[in-house]
C-alpha atoms as a printed R data frame, in Angstrom:
    type eleno elety resid chain resno       x       y       z
1   ATOM     1    CA   MET     A     1 220.246 107.979 138.286
2   ATOM     2    CA   GLN     A     2 218.771 105.026 136.384
3   ATOM     3    CA   THR     A     3 217.340 102.181 138.443
4   ATOM     4    CA   ILE     A     4 216.526  98.622 137.443
5   ATOM     5    CA   SER     A     5 214.367  96.142 139.334
6   ATOM     6    CA   ALA     A     6 214.949  92.499 138.429
7   ATOM     7    CA   THR     A     7 212.715  89.771 139.867
8   ATOM     8    CA   TYR     A     8 213.933  86.178 139.836
9   ATOM     9    CA   ARG     A     9 212.137  82.935 140.547
10  ATOM    10    CA   VAL     A    10 214.281  80.277 142.257
11  ATOM    11    CA   THR     A    11 213.354  76.976 140.608
12  ATOM    12    CA   THR     A    12 215.566  74.444 142.440
13  ATOM    13    CA   PRO     A    13 216.872  74.250 146.028
14  ATOM    14    CA   MET     A    14 219.507  76.901 146.724
15  ATOM    15    CA   PHE     A    15 222.587  76.015 148.761
16  ATOM    16    CA   ILE     A    16 223.648  79.464 149.879
17  ATOM    17    CA   GLY     A    17 224.772  80.989 153.155
18  ATOM    18    CA   GLY     A    18 227.457  82.773 155.119
19  ATOM    19    CA   ALA     A    19 230.545  81.486 156.893
20  ATOM    20    CA   ASP     A    20 228.435  79.381 159.286
21  ATOM    21    CA   GLN     A    21 226.788  77.628 156.278
22  ATOM    22    CA   GLN     A    22 223.305  78.536 157.566
23  ATOM    23    CA   ALA     A    23 221.066  78.936 154.522
24  ATOM    24    CA   GLU     A    24 220.085  82.523 153.774
25  ATOM    25    CA   LEU     A    25 219.620  84.657 150.680
26  ATOM    26    CA   ARG     A    26 222.734  86.835 150.461
27  ATOM    27    CA   LEU     A    27 223.341  89.814 148.205
28  ATOM    28    CA   PRO     A    28 227.122  89.134 147.875
29  ATOM    29    CA   SER     A    29 226.330  85.761 146.297
30  ATOM    30    CA   PHE     A    30 224.019  87.374 143.756
31  ATOM    31    CA   LYS     A    31 226.641  90.025 142.978
32  ATOM    32    CA   GLY     A    32 229.198  87.298 142.372
33  ATOM    33    CA   ALA     A    33 226.865  85.474 139.988
34  ATOM    34    CA   LEU     A    34 226.055  88.675 138.085
35  ATOM    35    CA   ARG     A    35 229.751  89.469 137.670
36  ATOM    36    CA   PHE     A    36 230.410  85.920 136.444
37  ATOM    37    CA   TRP     A    37 227.860  86.317 133.629
38  ATOM    38    CA   TRP     A    38 229.092  89.844 132.882
39  ATOM    39    CA   ARG     A    39 232.572  88.359 132.346
40  ATOM    40    CA   ALA     A    40 231.115  85.477 130.302
41  ATOM    41    CA   LEU     A    41 229.625  88.028 127.888
42  ATOM    42    CA   ALA     A    42 232.800  90.112 127.647
43  ATOM    43    CA   TRP     A    43 235.142  88.075 125.473
44  ATOM    44    CA   ASP     A    44 233.843  89.267 122.108
45  ATOM    45    CA   ARG     A    45 234.684  92.871 123.035
46  ATOM    46    CA   CYS     A    46 237.645  92.290 125.376
47  ATOM    47    CA   GLN     A    47 240.048  89.459 124.619
48  ATOM    48    CA   GLU     A    48 242.783  90.288 127.142
49  ATOM    49    CA   VAL     A    49 242.585  89.371 130.823
50  ATOM    50    CA   LYS     A    50 244.238  92.639 131.884
51  ATOM    51    CA   LYS     A    51 241.627  94.722 130.035
52  ATOM    52    CA   LEU     A    52 238.831  92.522 131.405
53  ATOM    53    CA   HIS     A    53 239.983  93.222 134.971
54  ATOM    54    CA   MET     A    54 240.248  96.944 134.271
55  ATOM    55    CA   ASP     A    55 236.756  97.128 132.747
56  ATOM    56    CA   GLU     A    56 235.258  95.052 135.555
57  ATOM    57    CA   ALA     A    57 236.878  97.186 138.262
58  ATOM    58    CA   ALA     A    58 235.752 100.393 136.542
59  ATOM    59    CA   LEU     A    59 232.127  99.218 136.703
60  ATOM    60    CA   PHE     A    60 231.862  96.996 139.773
61  ATOM    61    CA   GLY     A    61 234.611  98.497 141.915
62  ATOM    62    CA   SER     A    62 237.842  97.172 143.375
63  ATOM    63    CA   SER     A    63 239.815  97.127 146.616
64  ATOM    64    CA   ASP     A    64 242.390  99.264 144.791
65  ATOM    65    CA   GLU     A    65 242.069 102.721 146.348
66  ATOM    66    CA   ASP     A    66 242.561 104.310 142.926
67  ATOM    67    CA   VAL     A    67 239.388 102.547 141.708
68  ATOM    68    CA   GLY     A    68 237.092 102.610 144.693
69  ATOM    69    CA   GLN     A    69 233.453 101.648 145.142
70  ATOM    70    CA   SER     A    70 231.197 100.002 142.598
71  ATOM    71    CA   LYS     A    71 229.270 102.266 140.249
72  ATOM    72    CA   VAL     A    72 226.371  99.802 140.471
73  ATOM    73    CA   LEU     A    73 224.657  99.760 143.854
74  ATOM    74    CA   MET     A    74 222.422  96.773 144.608
75  ATOM    75    CA   ARG     A    75 220.018  95.625 147.278
76  ATOM    76    CA   ILE     A    76 217.468  92.868 147.707
77  ATOM    77    CA   ILE     A    77 214.268  94.750 148.329
78  ATOM    78    CA   SER     A    78 211.545  92.115 148.490
79  ATOM    79    CA   THR     A    79 210.571  88.471 148.471
80  ATOM    80    CA   ASN     A    80 207.140  87.000 147.938
81  ATOM    81    CA   ALA     A    81 207.513  84.974 151.155
82  ATOM    82    CA   GLU     A    82 210.285  83.797 153.390
83  ATOM    83    CA   PRO     A    83 211.710  80.654 151.753
84  ATOM    84    CA   THR     A    84 211.623  77.424 153.738
85  ATOM    85    CA   VAL     A    85 214.977  76.299 155.105
86  ATOM    86    CA   CYS     A    86 215.818  72.592 154.960
87  ATOM    87    CA   CYS     A    87 218.645  71.511 157.268
88  ATOM    88    CA   PRO     A    88 220.688  68.351 157.906
89  ATOM    89    CA   PRO     A    89 219.855  65.595 158.694
90  ATOM    90    CA   GLU     A    90 216.651  66.112 156.680
91  ATOM    91    CA   GLN     A    91 216.359  64.534 153.247
92  ATOM    92    CA   LEU     A    92 215.884  66.652 150.144
93  ATOM    93    CA   MET     A    93 212.450  65.726 148.831
94  ATOM    94    CA   ASP     A    94 210.640  66.100 145.518
95  ATOM    95    CA   GLY     A    95 207.029  65.967 146.623
96  ATOM    96    CA   ASN     A    96 206.605  62.890 148.820
97  ATOM    97    CA   ARG     A    97 209.796  61.090 147.757
98  ATOM    98    CA   GLU     A    98 213.493  61.777 148.089
99  ATOM    99    CA   VAL     A    99 215.140  63.282 145.033
100 ATOM   100    CA   GLY     A   100 216.350  60.775 142.479
101 ATOM   101    CA   GLU     A   101 219.808  59.331 142.034
102 ATOM   102    CA   GLY     A   102 220.643  61.691 139.157
103 ATOM   103    CA   ALA     A   103 219.806  64.781 141.210
104 ATOM   104    CA   ARG     A   104 221.844  63.355 144.103
105 ATOM   105    CA   TYR     A   105 224.749  62.775 141.724
106 ATOM   106    CA   LEU     A   106 224.648  66.433 140.653
107 ATOM   107    CA   GLY     A   107 224.388  67.412 144.344
108 ATOM   108    CA   TYR     A   108 227.553  65.556 145.364
109 ATOM   109    CA   GLY     A   109 229.019  67.293 148.402
110 ATOM   110    CA   VAL     A   110 225.808  68.813 149.755
111 ATOM   111    CA   MET     A   111 223.794  65.610 150.206
112 ATOM   112    CA   GLU     A   112 224.313  61.860 150.543
113 ATOM   113    CA   ALA     A   113 224.218  60.030 147.234
114 ATOM   114    CA   PHE     A   114 223.242  56.683 148.779
115 ATOM   115    CA   ALA     A   115 221.947  55.296 152.042
116 ATOM   116    CA   SER     A   116 224.643  53.947 154.350
117 ATOM   117    CA   HIS     A   117 223.971  51.589 157.225
118 ATOM   118    CA   LYS     A   118 227.562  52.045 158.365
119 ATOM   119    CA   LYS     A   119 227.216  55.829 158.668
120 ATOM   120    CA   GLY     A   120 223.548  55.704 159.605
121 ATOM   121    CA   THR     A   121 222.569  58.025 156.730
122 ATOM   122    CA   LYS     A   122 219.778  58.011 154.163
123 ATOM   123    CA   ALA     A   123 219.839  58.717 150.432
124 ATOM   124    CA   ALA     A   124 219.388  62.451 149.752
125 ATOM   125    CA   GLN     A   125 220.165  63.316 153.372
126 ATOM   126    CA   LEU     A   126 221.528  66.848 153.417
127 ATOM   127    CA   THR     A   127 225.015  67.656 154.613
128 ATOM   128    CA   ARG     A   128 224.385  71.382 154.137
129 ATOM   129    CA   SER     A   129 221.243  73.460 154.640
130 ATOM   130    CA   CYS     A   130 219.378  74.942 151.674
131 ATOM   131    CA   LEU     A   131 216.470  77.203 150.751
132 ATOM   132    CA   LEU     A   132 213.674  75.184 149.209
133 ATOM   133    CA   ALA     A   133 212.197  76.233 145.852
134 ATOM   134    CA   PRO     A   134 210.144  77.811 144.523
135 ATOM   135    CA   PHE     A   135 210.389  81.349 145.839
136 ATOM   136    CA   SER     A   136 211.074  84.750 144.303
137 ATOM   137    CA   PHE     A   137 213.160  87.773 145.165
138 ATOM   138    CA   THR     A   138 213.767  91.193 143.642
139 ATOM   139    CA   VAL     A   139 217.079  92.971 143.255
140 ATOM   140    CA   GLU     A   140 217.183  96.725 142.746
141 ATOM   141    CA   LEU     A   141 220.188  98.174 140.936
142 ATOM   142    CA   LEU     A   142 221.091 101.856 141.021
143 ATOM   143    CA   PHE     A   143 223.648 103.245 138.552
144 ATOM   144    CA   LYS     A   144 225.742 106.143 139.751
145 ATOM   145    CA   PRO     A   145 226.335 109.219 137.552
146 ATOM   146    CA   GLY     A   146 229.103 108.646 135.058
147 ATOM   147    CA   VAL     A   147 228.096 105.123 134.085
148 ATOM   148    CA   SER     A   148 227.929 104.976 130.304
149 ATOM   149    CA   GLU     A   149 224.984 103.646 128.326
150 ATOM   150    CA   GLU     A   150 227.202 100.820 127.081
151 ATOM   151    CA   GLN     A   151 228.055  99.813 130.660
152 ATOM   152    CA   ARG     A   152 224.374  99.842 131.639
153 ATOM   153    CA   ASN     A   153 223.517  97.702 128.633
154 ATOM   154    CA   GLN     A   154 226.232  95.228 129.628
155 ATOM   155    CA   VAL     A   155 224.694  94.853 133.096
156 ATOM   156    CA   VAL     A   156 221.189  94.448 131.669
157 ATOM   157    CA   ARG     A   157 222.389  91.701 129.327
158 ATOM   158    CA   ALA     A   158 224.097  89.952 132.241
159 ATOM   159    CA   LEU     A   159 220.879  90.144 134.305
160 ATOM   160    CA   LYS     A   160 218.953  88.546 131.452
161 ATOM   161    CA   VAL     A   161 221.456  85.793 130.687
162 ATOM   162    CA   LEU     A   162 221.779  84.975 134.396
163 ATOM   163    CA   GLY     A   163 217.996  84.480 134.416
164 ATOM   164    CA   LEU     A   164 218.127  82.141 131.405
165 ATOM   165    CA   LEU     A   165 221.235  80.066 132.058
166 ATOM   166    CA   GLY     A   166 222.508  80.562 135.582
167 ATOM   167    CA   GLY     A   167 221.981  80.255 139.300
168 ATOM   168    CA   VAL     A   168 223.339  81.227 142.690
169 ATOM   169    CA   GLY     A   169 225.020  79.261 145.454
170 ATOM   170    CA   SER     A   170 226.930  76.031 145.809
171 ATOM   171    CA   LYS     A   171 226.262  73.534 143.013
172 ATOM   172    CA   SER     A   172 224.787  76.257 140.794
173 ATOM   173    CA   ARG     A   173 226.784  74.792 137.873
174 ATOM   174    CA   LYS     A   174 224.961  71.526 138.494
175 ATOM   175    CA   GLY     A   175 221.466  72.998 138.333
176 ATOM   176    CA   TYR     A   176 220.860  73.903 141.974
177 ATOM   177    CA   GLY     A   177 219.850  77.453 142.874
178 ATOM   178    CA   SER     A   178 218.676  78.038 139.288
179 ATOM   179    CA   LEU     A   179 217.217  81.492 138.635
180 ATOM   180    CA   THR     A   180 214.531  82.396 136.093
181 ATOM   181    CA   LEU     A   181 214.176  86.107 135.359
182 ATOM   182    CA   THR     A   182 210.435  86.831 135.492
183 ATOM   183    CA   SER     A   183 210.401  90.656 135.448
184 ATOM   184    CA   LEU     A   184 212.769  93.470 134.509
185 ATOM   185    CA   ARG     A   185 211.704  97.081 135.027
186 ATOM   186    CA   ILE     A   186 213.812 100.091 134.051
187 ATOM   187    CA   LYS     A   187 213.261 103.612 135.353
188 ATOM   188    CA   GLN     A   188 215.314 106.410 133.803
189 ATOM   189    CA   LYS     A   189 214.267 109.180 136.230
190 ATOM   190    CA   ARG     A   190 212.813 109.341 139.725
191 ATOM   191    CA   ASP     A   191 209.264 110.386 138.788
192 ATOM   192    CA   GLU     A   192 208.749 108.516 135.535
193 ATOM   193    CA   GLU     A   193 206.898 105.246 135.030
194 ATOM   194    CA   GLU     A   194 208.919 102.064 134.966
195 ATOM   195    CA   ALA     A   195 209.304 100.469 131.535
196 ATOM   196    CA   GLU     A   196 208.872  96.686 131.366
197 ATOM   197    CA   ASP     A   197 211.733  95.201 129.376
198 ATOM   198    CA   TRP     A   198 211.165  91.467 129.807
199 ATOM   199    CA   MET     A   199 208.746  88.595 129.361
200 ATOM   200    CA   PRO     A   200 210.171  85.211 130.365
201 ATOM   201    CA   PRO     A   201 210.138  82.524 127.659
202 ATOM   202    CA   GLU     A   202 207.490  79.857 128.269
203 ATOM   203    CA   ASN     A   203 208.732  76.997 126.085
204 ATOM   204    CA   PRO     A   204 211.999  75.685 124.585
205 ATOM   205    CA   GLN     A   205 211.481  77.411 121.226
206 ATOM   206    CA   GLU     A   206 210.953  80.814 122.874
207 ATOM   207    CA   LEU     A   207 213.973  80.268 125.116
208 ATOM   208    CA   VAL     A   208 216.232  79.381 122.181
209 ATOM   209    CA   GLU     A   209 214.997  82.395 120.223
210 ATOM   210    CA   ARG     A   210 215.590  84.717 123.180
211 ATOM   211    CA   LEU     A   211 219.150  83.463 123.611
212 ATOM   212    CA   SER     A   212 219.793  83.879 119.887
213 ATOM   213    CA   GLU     A   213 218.716  87.523 120.218
214 ATOM   214    CA   LEU     A   214 220.887  88.162 123.272
215 ATOM   215    CA   LEU     A   215 224.060  86.438 122.067
216 ATOM   216    CA   GLY     A   216 226.004  87.710 119.097
217 ATOM   217    CA   SER     A   217 227.372  85.622 116.263
218 ATOM   218    CA   ARG     A   218 230.787  85.490 117.988
219 ATOM   219    CA   GLN     A   219 229.298  84.187 121.246
220 ATOM   220    CA   ILE     A   220 227.647  80.933 120.214
221 ATOM   221    CA   ARG     A   221 228.262  78.017 117.824
222 ATOM   222    CA   ALA     A   222 227.374  78.679 114.205
223 ATOM   223    CA   GLY     A   223 225.391  76.162 112.203
224 ATOM   224    CA   ASN     A   224 228.331  75.365 109.931
225 ATOM   225    CA   ALA     A   225 231.035  75.341 112.634
226 ATOM   226    CA   ASP     A   226 234.030  72.999 112.424
227 ATOM   227    CA   ALA     A   227 237.019  72.137 114.629
228 ATOM   228    CA   SER     A   228 238.595  75.554 114.006
229 ATOM   229    CA   VAL     A   229 236.325  77.049 116.714
230 ATOM   230    CA   PHE     A   230 238.723  75.528 119.272
231 ATOM   231    CA   ASP     A   231 241.783  77.284 117.845
232 ATOM   232    CA   ASN     A   232 241.317  80.544 119.775
233 ATOM   233    CA   LEU     A   233 239.527  79.882 123.047
234 ATOM   234    CA   PRO     A   234 238.878  82.496 125.752
235 ATOM   235    CA   GLU     A   235 241.268  82.777 128.689
236 ATOM   236    CA   TRP     A   236 238.330  82.616 131.102
237 ATOM   237    CA   THR     A   237 234.831  81.064 131.148
238 ATOM   238    CA   ALA     A   238 233.141  83.029 128.376
239 ATOM   239    CA   PHE     A   239 230.891  82.782 125.347
240 ATOM   240    CA   SER     A   240 232.794  82.199 122.111
241 ATOM   241    CA   PRO     A   241 232.196  80.537 118.707
242 ATOM   242    CA   ALA     A   242 232.951  77.230 120.471
243 ATOM   243    CA   SER     A   243 230.079  77.618 122.984
244 ATOM   244    CA   ARG     A   244 226.970  75.450 122.812
245 ATOM   245    CA   ILE     A   245 223.554  75.726 124.489
246 ATOM   246    CA   LEU     A   246 220.853  73.036 124.518
247 ATOM   247    CA   ALA     A   247 217.267  73.267 125.797
248 ATOM   248    CA   LEU     A   248 215.694  70.013 127.021
249 ATOM   249    CA   PRO     A   249 212.028  69.768 128.064
250 ATOM   250    CA   PRO     A   250 210.573  66.758 129.910
251 ATOM   251    CA   ASP     A   251 208.706  64.159 127.886
252 ATOM   252    CA   GLY     A   252 205.439  64.588 129.772
253 ATOM   253    CA   ARG     A   253 206.311  62.583 132.884
254 ATOM   254    CA   ASP     A   254 207.884  63.893 136.096
255 ATOM   255    CA   ARG     A   255 207.332  67.521 135.190
256 ATOM   256    CA   THR     A   256 208.769  69.059 138.372
257 ATOM   257    CA   PRO     A   257 212.062  70.976 138.161
258 ATOM   258    CA   LEU     A   258 213.816  68.474 140.455
259 ATOM   259    CA   ALA     A   259 212.553  65.516 138.421
260 ATOM   260    CA   LEU     A   260 213.909  67.113 135.239
261 ATOM   261    CA   LEU     A   261 217.234  67.834 136.958
262 ATOM   262    CA   ASP     A   262 217.291  64.183 138.008
263 ATOM   263    CA   ARG     A   263 216.869  63.122 134.359
264 ATOM   264    CA   VAL     A   264 219.864  65.226 133.317
265 ATOM   265    CA   GLY     A   265 221.935  63.735 136.132
266 ATOM   266    CA   ARG     A   266 220.884  60.195 135.244
267 ATOM   267    CA   GLU     A   267 221.870  60.727 131.604
268 ATOM   268    CA   MET     A   268 225.270  61.984 132.737
269 ATOM   269    CA   VAL     A   269 225.736  58.972 135.033
270 ATOM   270    CA   ARG     A   270 224.909  56.625 132.163
271 ATOM   271    CA   TYR     A   271 227.423  58.355 129.915
272 ATOM   272    CA   ARG     A   272 230.285  58.891 132.379
273 ATOM   273    CA   SER     A   273 230.128  56.374 135.186
274 ATOM   274    CA   TRP     A   274 231.950  53.065 135.521
275 ATOM   275    CA   GLY     A   275 229.535  52.040 138.257
276 ATOM   276    CA   ARG     A   276 229.815  49.085 140.602
277 ATOM   277    CA   ASN     A   277 229.818  45.436 139.621
278 ATOM   278    CA   GLY     A   278 228.993  46.397 136.053
279 ATOM   279    CA   LYS     A   279 225.879  48.362 137.040
280 ATOM   280    CA   VAL     A   280 224.842  52.007 137.299
281 ATOM   281    CA   LEU     A   281 221.660  53.617 138.639
282 ATOM   282    CA   GLY     A   282 220.878  50.599 140.766
283 ATOM   283    CA   ASN     A   283 220.590  47.758 138.264
284 ATOM   284    CA   GLN     A   284 221.206  49.295 134.823
285 ATOM   285    CA   PRO     A   285 224.129  47.853 132.817
286 ATOM   286    CA   ARG     A   286 226.992  50.313 132.447
287 ATOM   287    CA   GLU     A   287 227.922  51.545 128.982
288 ATOM   288    CA   GLU     A   288 231.721  51.514 129.441
289 ATOM   289    CA   ASN     A   289 232.177  54.636 127.307
290 ATOM   290    CA   PHE     A   290 235.396  55.398 129.171
291 ATOM   291    CA   LYS     A   291 236.943  51.983 129.748
292 ATOM   292    CA   LYS     A   292 240.353  53.422 128.816
293 ATOM   293    CA   ASP     A   293 240.094  55.839 131.745
294 ATOM   294    CA   HIS     A   294 239.359  52.956 134.121
295 ATOM   295    CA   ASP     A   295 242.211  50.823 132.799
296 ATOM   296    CA   LEU     A   296 244.632  53.768 132.915
297 ATOM   297    CA   MET     A   297 243.961  54.500 136.585
298 ATOM   298    CA   LYS     A   298 244.192  50.798 137.513
299 ATOM   299    CA   ALA     A   299 247.635  50.536 135.867
300 ATOM   300    CA   HIS     A   300 250.837  51.343 137.740
301 ATOM   301    CA   SER     A   301 251.383  55.097 137.868
302 ATOM   302    CA   SER     A   302 254.877  54.815 136.325
303 ATOM   303    CA   SER     A   303 253.382  53.523 133.062
304 ATOM   304    CA   ARG     A   304 251.001  56.434 132.550
305 ATOM   305    CA   THR     A   305 251.745  58.685 129.590
306 ATOM   306    CA   THR     A   306 248.345  60.316 129.210
307 ATOM   307    CA   HIS     A   307 245.380  61.454 131.296
308 ATOM   308    CA   PRO     A   308 241.777  60.170 131.477
309 ATOM   309    CA   GLU     A   309 239.485  61.639 128.842
310 ATOM   310    CA   ARG     A   310 236.904  62.646 131.446
311 ATOM   311    CA   ILE     A   311 239.072  65.394 132.964
312 ATOM   312    CA   VAL     A   312 237.215  67.810 130.654
313 ATOM   313    CA   PHE     A   313 234.228  67.565 133.014
314 ATOM   314    CA   GLY     A   314 236.298  69.256 135.736
315 ATOM   315    CA   LEU     A   315 239.100  68.615 138.239
316 ATOM   316    CA   PRO     A   316 240.012  67.155 140.681
317 ATOM   317    CA   GLN     A   317 238.771  63.628 140.041
318 ATOM   318    CA   ASN     A   318 239.272  60.638 142.305
319 ATOM   319    CA   TYR     A   319 239.349  57.020 141.133
320 ATOM   320    CA   GLY     A   320 239.992  55.753 144.655
321 ATOM   321    CA   ASN     A   321 241.260  56.746 148.086
322 ATOM   322    CA   GLN     A   322 244.986  56.486 147.348
323 ATOM   323    CA   SER     A   323 247.155  59.329 146.050
324 ATOM   324    CA   TYR     A   324 248.039  57.404 142.870
325 ATOM   325    CA   GLN     A   325 244.311  57.285 142.048
326 ATOM   326    CA   ARG     A   326 243.787  61.051 142.150
327 ATOM   327    CA   ILE     A   327 243.927  63.523 139.281
328 ATOM   328    CA   GLY     A   328 244.279  67.279 139.434
329 ATOM   329    CA   PRO     A   329 245.822  70.306 137.744
330 ATOM   330    CA   GLN     A   330 249.555  70.704 138.111
331 ATOM   331    CA   GLY     A   331 251.081  74.007 139.129
332 ATOM   332    CA   ALA     A   332 251.501  76.354 142.069
333 ATOM   333    CA   GLY     A   333 248.177  77.513 143.466
334 ATOM   334    CA   LEU     A   334 246.121  75.199 141.242
335 ATOM   335    CA   ASP     A   335 243.836  72.723 142.985
336 ATOM   336    CA   ARG     A   336 240.732  72.581 140.785
337 ATOM   337    CA   ARG     A   337 239.264  73.332 137.390
338 ATOM   338    CA   ALA     A   338 235.513  74.035 137.370
339 ATOM   339    CA   SER     A   339 233.345  72.129 134.926
340 ATOM   340    CA   PRO     A   340 232.770  73.927 131.595
341 ATOM   341    CA   LEU     A   341 229.253  72.422 131.537
342 ATOM   342    CA   ILE     A   342 226.605  74.477 133.344
343 ATOM   343    CA   VAL     A   343 223.143  73.017 133.986
344 ATOM   344    CA   HIS     A   344 220.138  75.273 134.607
345 ATOM   345    CA   ILE     A   345 216.448  74.578 135.219
346 ATOM   346    CA   HIS     A   346 214.172  77.252 133.756
347 ATOM   347    CA   GLN     A   347 210.555  77.700 134.875
348 ATOM   348    CA   SER     A   348 208.654  80.995 134.900
349 ATOM   349    CA   GLU     A   349 205.761  79.902 137.159
350 ATOM   350    CA   ASP     A   350 204.334  76.810 138.868
351 ATOM   351    CA   ARG     A   351 202.148  75.827 135.923
352 ATOM   352    CA   SER     A   352 204.867  76.332 133.305
353 ATOM   353    CA   LEU     A   353 206.831  73.512 131.764
354 ATOM   354    CA   PRO     A   354 210.326  73.254 133.296
355 ATOM   355    CA   ILE     A   355 213.177  73.320 130.784
356 ATOM   356    CA   ALA     A   356 216.678  71.990 131.388
357 ATOM   357    CA   VAL     A   357 219.320  74.195 129.764
358 ATOM   358    CA   CYS     A   358 222.874  72.924 129.313
359 ATOM   359    CA   THR     A   359 225.630  75.382 128.403
360 ATOM   360    CA   LEU     A   360 229.130  74.384 127.298
361 ATOM   361    CA   PHE     A   361 231.921  76.940 127.694
362 ATOM   362    CA   PRO     A   362 235.137  75.686 126.050
363 ATOM   363    CA   SER     A   363 237.959  77.941 127.251
364 ATOM   364    CA   ARG     A   364 241.631  77.710 128.175
365 ATOM   365    CA   PHE     A   365 241.534  74.581 130.321
366 ATOM   366    CA   LEU     A   366 244.521  75.472 132.494
367 ATOM   367    CA   PRO     A   367 246.833  78.517 132.594
368 ATOM   368    CA   GLY     A   368 250.372  78.453 131.242
369 ATOM   369    CA   GLU     A   369 252.038  77.801 127.913
370 ATOM   370    CA   SER     A   370 252.345  74.026 128.439
371 ATOM   371    CA   PRO     A   371 249.866  73.068 131.165
372 ATOM   372    CA   CYS     A   372 250.134  69.593 132.627
373 ATOM   373    CA   ILE     A   373 247.900  67.240 134.602
374 ATOM   374    CA   ASP     A   374 248.988  65.419 137.749
375 ATOM   375    CA   VAL     A   375 247.763  61.859 137.174
376 ATOM   376    CA   GLY     A   376 248.402  60.074 140.451
377 ATOM   377    CA   GLY     A   377 251.809  61.680 140.843
378 ATOM   378    CA   LYS     A   378 252.763  61.441 137.161
379 ATOM   379    CA   SER     A   379 252.933  64.663 135.131
380 ATOM   380    CA   VAL     A   380 251.362  64.394 131.665
381 ATOM   381    CA   GLU     A   381 250.576  66.970 129.007
382 ATOM   382    CA   LEU     A   382 247.048  67.876 127.935
383 ATOM   383    CA   GLU     A   383 245.785  65.942 124.922
384 ATOM   384    CA   SER     A   384 244.748  67.866 121.802
385 ATOM   385    CA   HIS     A   385 241.334  66.142 121.621
386 ATOM   386    CA   LEU     A   386 240.434  67.418 125.087
387 ATOM   387    CA   TRP     A   387 236.875  68.593 124.325
388 ATOM   388    CA   GLU     A   388 235.700  65.514 122.426
389 ATOM   389    CA   PRO     A   389 234.024  63.654 125.367
390 ATOM   390    CA   ILE     A   390 231.855  66.594 126.357
391 ATOM   391    CA   GLU     A   391 231.021  67.353 122.711
392 ATOM   392    CA   LYS     A   392 229.806  63.760 122.373
393 ATOM   393    CA   PHE     A   393 227.650  64.197 125.475
394 ATOM   394    CA   PHE     A   394 225.951  67.225 123.907
395 ATOM   395    CA   ASP     A   395 225.405  65.305 120.667
396 ATOM   396    CA   ARG     A   396 223.912  62.486 122.728
397 ATOM   397    CA   LEU     A   397 221.458  64.853 124.422
398 ATOM   398    CA   LEU     A   398 220.353  66.107 121.011
399 ATOM   399    CA   SER     A   399 219.727  62.631 119.630
400 ATOM   400    CA   GLN     A   400 216.602  60.739 120.680
401 ATOM   401    CA   GLY     A   401 218.289  57.602 119.364
402 ATOM   402    CA   GLN     A   402 221.362  57.943 121.597
403 ATOM   403    CA   ARG     A   403 220.109  59.259 124.924
404 ATOM   404    CA   LYS     A   404 218.501  56.828 127.347
405 ATOM   405    CA   GLU     A   405 216.469  59.104 129.629
406 ATOM   406    CA   PRO     A   406 213.025  60.353 128.508
407 ATOM   407    CA   PHE     A   407 213.154  63.951 127.317
408 ATOM   408    CA   GLY     A   408 211.105  65.909 124.832
409 ATOM   409    CA   THR     A   409 212.632  67.320 121.640
410 ATOM   410    CA   ALA     A   410 215.972  68.996 122.352
411 ATOM   411    CA   LEU     A   411 216.804  72.298 120.651
412 ATOM   412    CA   GLU     A   412 220.220  73.904 120.188
413 ATOM   413    CA   VAL     A   413 220.960  77.623 120.033
414 ATOM   414    CA   LYS     A   414 222.901  78.343 116.846
415 ATOM   415    CA   HIS     A   415 223.752  81.222 114.550
416 ATOM   416    CA   GLY     A   416 223.843  81.040 110.807
């Protein structure tokens, strides 16, 4: 039976744990992340949800007694050292200072965004425990007899892409719990030497080139792409001709992974936020890129005929504490729509330059033939220009003239 050993470096704090929320490295969480990226890579070969589920169950197992146990056995076999656990009410720190406002923005729900005298809390005070970065762990995978070479290759690709774009735990889409694959060893037989199949990219150019090699022409935006890439989107979060990936290095200052994550968060706040009293990020003037969204949600709910543009960044969204100020997907069993934008912080070792990687996965936004949005109790249909705000954000990140935060030269992964 073929075995694979994959070693990952955790570059940002990991919010992961069991039912009691106590932070611990858990194999089920890693399995879930690996399956997510396996599905993300599947659309070019499998464009039906039913077939996707069948292929996934055949490889990773299912509760269906006719399918049975996974054909890929996994275990965490080593760590370089026990990671440090940081628990509430401690603050999340970057060196000798609390993490910045942008990193706190991306960590909404697991830490306090601002200090509050009323609640007696501090900025960056944790509301959930986490494992502090950096630390490493190794996962060993064992393929049972009967697994095809194609299935093994699919898992290997998922392991690699997870280690270039993904993470594990709560807020992994926002850059926390980011994983960098540092080693991948493959052993075909029990007594043979392990073959090294991986060297982690060390700079943005190498990272972009590696992703171009791993992703096919139908899994990433082509250089001459136009609006037609949105005509046939995947039914689930998956790579397609509409997908985009950007690599952003720091500009020379604040070279820690958390400082770079903070820069990404600050740029997003500048672009998206209405702020308070005309200000964002403390005392910076707001840009008012989405004034229409603000005006719409301040108007009486009966007059609403459309939805805010910013819903593309994920649902639900709240513009206040009242029900008429809340937005969410409409339909039985629907309460959220995860963001199609995934942030990752890549760093192969302490001395290496951290790289922020942003991945956009346009896909069917909501299920159904005519999906609708509940805008404060008013049902409205999805607009056709849905993806435009997030496309503009990616274009902003690429342009040194548009973005406000200091980054190095941004590179985009493209085919053609």
